[in-house]
N, C-alpha and C positions, 0 to 999 in steps of 0.2 A: 679698037674702041667701037662700041655699038653706035649705030646710026642715031639713036635717040640722044645719046650723050653728045655726039658731034653737033646735032641740030640745037640742043639746049645750050651748048657752049657758044655756038655761033649767035644764037638769040641773045645770050648774056652779053657778048661783046658788042652787039648792036644796041644794047640798052633796053631790051624788051623787059617790061615790068614783071611778067609771069616767070621768065627765066631767072631774073634777079631774085625774086621772092623764093623760088625753089632752091637756089644756091644758098640764100640766107637761112632757109629752114634747115638745111644740112649743117651749116655752120652753127646755128643755134643749138642743134642737138648735142654738140660738143661744148660750146661755151656756157650753156645753161645747166650742164651736168652737175649734180650735187657733189659728186666725187671730187671735182676740180675746185670747188669753193671759190669761184670767181665772184667778187662783189657785184651786185646788180648795177651799180653806177659805172662799172668798168666794162660790162658786157657789150654795150652798144659800140663803144670805141673799138673793142677787139673785133666785133663783127665787121665794122667798116674797114679795119686793117686787113681782115681776112679777105673780104671782097675786093679790096684794092690790090692785094697781093695776087689773087686769082686773075684779075684783069691784066695786071702787069705781066705775069707769066704767060698767060694765054695769048697776049698781043705780040709776043716775040715771034719773028718769022720762023725760027727753028723749033718752036714749041711742038711737042708731040705728047698727047695724052696716053700714058702707059698703063693707066688703071681706069677704074670708073670715075666719072666726074664727081659723084658723091664722095668717093674715097679720097680724091684729091682735095676737095673742099674741106672735108673733115680733117685731113692731115694738116692742111694749112692752119685751120682753126686751132688744132691741138698745139702746133708750133707757136702760134701767137700766145696761147695760154702759158706755155713754158717760158717764153720770153717775158711775159708779164710777171710770173712768179720769180724769175731771176732778178728782174728790176726791183721788185718788192723786197727780196732778200738783201740785195745790195744796199737799198735805202735803209732798211731796218738795222743792218750791221753798222752802217755809217752813223745813223742816229744814236745807236747805243754807245759807240765810241765817243761821239761828241758829248753826249750826256754825261759819260763818265769823267770827261774833262771839264764839265760845267758849262759847255757851249750850247748855244741854241742851234737846232738844225736849220739848214737853208730853206727858203721857200720852195714850193713844189711846182713842177711843170709849167703851166701857163703863167703863174706868178713870176717865175724866173724870167720869162720873156717880157712880161709886163715891166719888171724892173729894168730890163735893157731898153725899153721904150722911152725911158726918161731922158736918154741921151740923144744928142743931135745925130750921131752916127746911126742909131737904130731908126730914128724917124726917116733918115735918108733911105735906109734899106726898105722900109715900108712904102715910102713914096715911089721907089723905083719898081715896085711890084705892079702886076697888071691890076686894072681898076677893080675887078671883081674881088680879088684877094685883099686889096687895100680896104675896100668897103667892109668885107666880112671881118677882117682883123680889127678894124676900128669899132665896129658894132659889138663884137664879142668881147674884146679885151679893154677897149677904152670906154665905150658907152655902157658896158656891162650888161648887155642884153643876153638873155638865155636863148637857146636854140628855138624854142617855141615862139618867142616874140619875133625873132628874125624871120622865122617861117611865115608868120602872119603878115609881116611887112613886105616880104618878097614874093610870097606864093610858092616858095620852094619847100619841098618836104624836109622834115627834120633829119632823117637819115642821110639825105643828099647833102644837107648843110654840114653835118658832122664830117662826112667824107671830104668835102671841099675845104673845111676848116683844117682838118688834119693835113691835107696836102699843102695848103697855104702856110701853115706853121712849119712844115718841113722846109719849104722854100725860104721862109724867113730865117730859120735857124741856119740854113746853108749860107745865106747872104751875110748874116752876122759873123759866122765863122770865117767866111772869105774876106771879110773886112770892108764890104761896100756900104 
């Protein structure tokens, strides 16, 4: 691994804005490719998933960069695109089957979690979360604020909020599956 990649990865893990932006540029070069046809409203979430995956991988003690850092970031971004297309395909197939039987498709993504939040069990799961996640989930799903409004309230940048919300939702889903 070249020294510049090693330094850039180290800066990324420390949260340096310039390193974060450089990695984001590499991911965008894949996510915003016309050939992949990823809808604009999905790209930011896929970007956050890519950067989170990079951080998770690179934080492991046994991590070794076997290619260039740009190659790794682009590979992760491409994998997130493939995952997204697989999810879309499964949802479309399910919706077609349900429509052929005259049934309505279920609500999507955050709306599903929002439906869970009507029950006492779900409220307990939210209340058991750390205060930052609890506030973010309530503002986003209950108070129906968009990321820009939450950003203005908290002073946290929108991409950071998206990443935090993604992580909080992952934790909430885990709690709901676990039964707490």
